[in-house]
N, C-alpha and C positions, 0 to 999 in steps of 0.2 A: 880944253876943246868942248864946245857944246854939241852934243849928239841928239838928233830928233828921236823923241821917245815914241813908241808905237801906241796906237789908240788901244785903250783896255779892252780886251777880246770878250771879257763878260758882258760889257754894255753894248758891244755889237751883236752877241748873241741874244741878248734879250731882246734887242730891237727886232731882229730876224723871227723871233718867236712870235712876238706881238703881231708882226705883219702878217705871218703864215696863220695864226690863230684867227685872226679877224676875217682872213679870206675864207678859211674852212667854215666859219660860221655864218655865212651869207645864206640868205634863202635859197639861191640857186644850188650852192653846194650841198646844203642840206637835203634838197629835195633828190638830187642826184645820188646821195649817199643811200637814201631809202630806197630809190628805185633799184640801185645796183644790188643791194642787200635783198630785195625782193626777187629780183632775177635769180641770184644763188639759191634761194629757198625754193623757188619754183622748178629749177633744174633738178633739185633734189626730190621733187615730187612732195614737198611739204607745203601745200597749198594755204593752208591756214595762216602758216607763218608768213607765208608770201603775201597773203592778202592784207596782214596787218602793216607791212612795210610800204606796200603800194598805196594803201589807204593814208599812211602817214605822208607819202609824198604828194598826194593829192590835196591834204590839209595845209601842207606849206604853200603849194601853188595850184588853186581849184582849178586852173586852165591847163594843167599838165596833161594833155590828152593821151599820151601814150601810157601814162600811170593809170588812167582811167580804164584804158583798154586792158592793160595788163591785170588790173583788179577784176575786171569782167570775166577774163580767162581763169582766174581763180574760182570764181563764182560758179562757172560753168563746170569746172572739174569737181567741185564740191556739191554740185546739184542745187545750188541756191539761185533758183530762177528768178525770182522777183529782183535780187540784187544784181544779177548779170543783166537783166533787161535795163535796169537803171543805169549801169555803168556802160552799157554799150549806147544807149540813147544818148548819154553825155558825150561819150567819145565821138559820135557822129555829128553832134553839135559843134564840137571843137574841131574836128577833123573829118570834114564832109567827104574825103576821097579815101578815107580808110575803108577800103572794099571789104576786108576781112570783117569789120565790125557790122557793115551792112548785111553780109550773108549770115554772119552768127545770129544777128538780130531776127533776119528772116527765118532762120530754123526755129527759134524760140517762138515766134508768132505761129509758125506752122504747127509745132506741137501743141501750141495752144489754141489751135483750130482757127486761127485768124488767117484765113487763106488769102483774102483780098489785100490785107496789110502786107502779108509775106510776099505777095507778087508785085506790090509796089517796089519792095526792096531789091527783089532780083532784077526786075526789069531796068531799075535805076544803074545797077552794076554793070549789066550786060550792054545797055546803051553806052556807057563810058569804058567798059573793059570787055569787049565781046568774047575774049579767049579766057575769061576767068573760069577755071574748072569748078571752084567751089559754087559758084552761081549756077553753072549748068547742072551740077548736084542738087541744088536747092530746087531749081525748076523741075528736074525730074521727080523729086520726092513731092512737089506740088501736084504734078500730074498724077502721081501714084495715089495720093490722098483724095483726089477727085475722081478716081475711077478711070482714068485715061491710060491705060497699061501701055499701049504701043508708043506713044510720045513719051512715057516716063522712060522706057527702055532705050529709046532713041537718044533721049538728052543725057542719060547716065553714060550711055557709049561714047558720047561726045566728051563727057568729063573726063573718062578715062583716057581718051586719045590725048587730051589736053594736059592730064597730070598722070602719066604711066607709072610713075614712081611713088604714087601716094596710095598706101595701103588702105586707107578709108575708103577711097573711091571704087576700088576693087570690091571691098566688102559690100558696099552698098549696091553695086551691080549684081553681085552674087546674091544678095537678098532679094532684089527685085525679079532676077531671073529664077530664083527658086519658087518665088510665090507664083510665077508664070507656067511652072511645071518644066522649066529648062535645066534639069537637075545637072546634066555632063557640063555645059557651060558655067553653071553656078560653081560646081565643084572646082573647075579650073580657075575661077577667079578667087574663091576662098583661099586654094593654095597658094595663088600668087600673093594675095593680101599677107598670108602667114610667111612667105619667103620675105617679103620686104620689111615684115616686123616681127622678126623671130623671136623675141622676147616677150611678145604679147599674148595673153591668154585668149583675147577676143576673137581672132581668126579661128583658133582651134576650137572654141566653144561653137561658132557659128557652123564650122565644117561638121562638127559631131551632131549638131542639129539636123543638118541636111542628111546625114547617114541615117540618122533615126528616122526620118521622115520616110526613107527608103527602106526601112526595116533592116539596115545593115548595121545591127547592134553591136557586133564584136568590134567594128571600126569606129562606131560612135562612142563607145566604151573608151577605146584607147585615146581618141582625141580629149575626151573630158579629162582623162587622167593626165595627159600631157599638159592640158591647161593648168590643172591643179599644181603640177610640178613647176610650171612657169611663174604662176602667182599663188603661192601657198596661202597668203593671207587674204586673197579674194574669195568671199563666199559665193560668188555666182558659179564658178565651174562645179563646185561641190553640189550646189542646188541642182545644176543640169544632170549630173551623174546620178543623184538620188531619183530625180524623175525618171530618168532611163530605167532605173531598176524597178520603180513603182509599175512604169507601163509593161514590163515584162513579168509582172506578179512576182518579184524578188524582193518582197518586203523587208526580209531580214538584211539583205544587202544594203537597201536603202537606209535603213535604221543605223546600220553600222557606219555608213559614211558620214551620218549626221552625228553620230556620237562622236566621231573622231573630228568633226568640224567643231562640235562644242568644246572639245579638250584644246584644240590647236588654234582656235580663234576666241579664247577665252575673254579677251579685251575688246572684242568687237560684237556690239549688240545685234548686228544683222547676222551674225554667225552663231553666236550661242543660242539664240532663240530658236532657230531653225529645228532642232528636234522637238520642242514643246509644240510648235506649229504643225510639224509631222503628224504627232501623235493626235492632235485635234482632228486633222484632215483625215486621219485613219479611222476616227471614232473611238480611239481608244482613250476614254476620259479619264480612267484611273491613272494611267500612265502621265496623261497631260497634266493632271493635278499635281501628282508627284514632282514632275518636272519644273512646274512653275513655282512650287514651293521651294524647291532647291534653288531655283534661279533667283528668287526673291531674297534667300538667305545669303547667296553669294554675292548678289549686286543690289545692295539695299537702296542705292540711289538711282537706280534704273526705273523711271517712272512709268514707261511704257508696260515693262514686264508686270509691275504692280497692278497696274489698271486692267492688263488682260487677266491677270490671276484672279482680282476681285469680280471680273465679269463672269469669268467661268464658275467661280463660287457660287455666285448668285444663280445661275443656270442649274446647279446641283442643288439648290436650295439651302445653302450653308450661309444663310444671312447674316448672322452675328459675326462670323469670321470675316465675311467680306466688308461689313460695315467697319469693323476694326482696322482692316487693311486701308480703307477709304479714309479713315481718320488720320492715318499715318501719312498718308499722301497729301492730304490737305493741309496738315500740320507742317510737312515738309516744302510745300509749294502753296503758301498763302495766297498767291496770285490767282489759283484757279477757283474759278468762280462756278464751274459745272463739274461735278465729280460724281462719282459712281454712286455715293449714298444717296443722292437725292432721287436717284432711278431704281432703288432697290425695290421699293413697293411697286412701281409700275412694271418693272421688267417681270417680277415674279407672278404678278396678276396676269400679265399678258401671255407669258410664254409657260408658265407653270414651272415647278421647280426641277424638272428633268427633261424639259424640252431644249434642245440646242438652238442657240440663236443662228441668225442668218450668217454671221461672222464665222461661227464655227462648224457650218454645215460641211458634212462629208462630201468630197468631190463625187461627182457622178462617174460612171464609167467613162462617157463620152468625154468628159473634161479631160481624161487622162489618154485618149486615144489619138492626140495629136502632139506631136513634140513642139508645136508652134507655141504652145503654152510655157515652154521652157524659157526662163528668163535670158534675154540678150541685152547687155548693158552697154551702151555706147552713146556718145554725144548725137543728137538727132541727125546730123549730116551723115552719119555713117550707118544709117537704116532707114528703110522706107518709112515714111510718116504713116502710110496705110495701117501699119502694125500697130500703131499706138495712138489712138485719137484723143487721149486724156490731156487735159491742161497740165502744164508743168506743176509739180507739186513736190514739197520736199517730203511728204509722208510716204513711208514704203509700204507697199502692199505685201501681204503675206504671201510666202513663197509657194505655199501648198494649198491656199483656199481660193478657189475661183471667186470671181465677182460677177 
């Protein structure tokens, strides 16, 4: 009797694998794979890794609007304003009804002092989506930036009513109220922001600043320490605490905070440079020189530290040592066309060997008598634009040297 023989299972398996393999290699599948990977990195706050994956997705499909938008969000988190501007503009071209892209772009324009362009973005959003809380917040900050305090507060209160569970909106309203002298209401909204985002250091620092303005120093110190505990790798709460001690003439405490910062943030240039900046701002040039010398040894690839050290050496008249350091910088970075060595002669002739440059001028007493100098770090929609009229820039300002 002839029995039918089953088909070879190996052949069927190979056939299925080929089908599945060809499907997974389609452009649509590849872009989605990159996009999903980017989302996972973003959720873990690994923004550089996320940006790479979103960029890969846009290379597979240049018209993938959501990938462009998420890439813009990465750039915003990283403070890469130019890239964010480009990607938000591209997002709007591909998805003109992405209102979040419009408000984010408007905030960038606002920080860049492009008020008319920012107003066009917010008017477009409110025309199509009148209950958009982010748009009302943007409009409030536009009013604040142009000196219209009452309308600014009115718009921000609308934003909070529309987004009562949004921590950033409460924070923004509190900052506006603090600037208007309405401290009790500002305190209430800072606390609400903290309750809505209990793991974020930002509301705690903002509340600490408010207490500092009212000379409630013990409460301010408590909030800054809480912020450090919440985000121990973030240098900004430590800067705020150091400023508070400086304001109270407790220089030793400020110095210890920054020594701890140097130790605990040894992998973060914005952290380990703070002690050197503090010595410069305090006029303690010997300690500043020693600190920069140590940092240069510990972080030989940190270009900014080397350049700052070379400039300080020039101001102290140590031209040969500065020139040697500049030669190292130029050798390691051949693309640099302008380096300190070319300025040695002119700097020493202009300032003299012992005259501090403007960059290293000690802060005046008046510059330390307001805690509004303390750094508040946040995406522009979470702070009144009137507090920062500078154009977006990737260059970090010294935490202890006023401009």
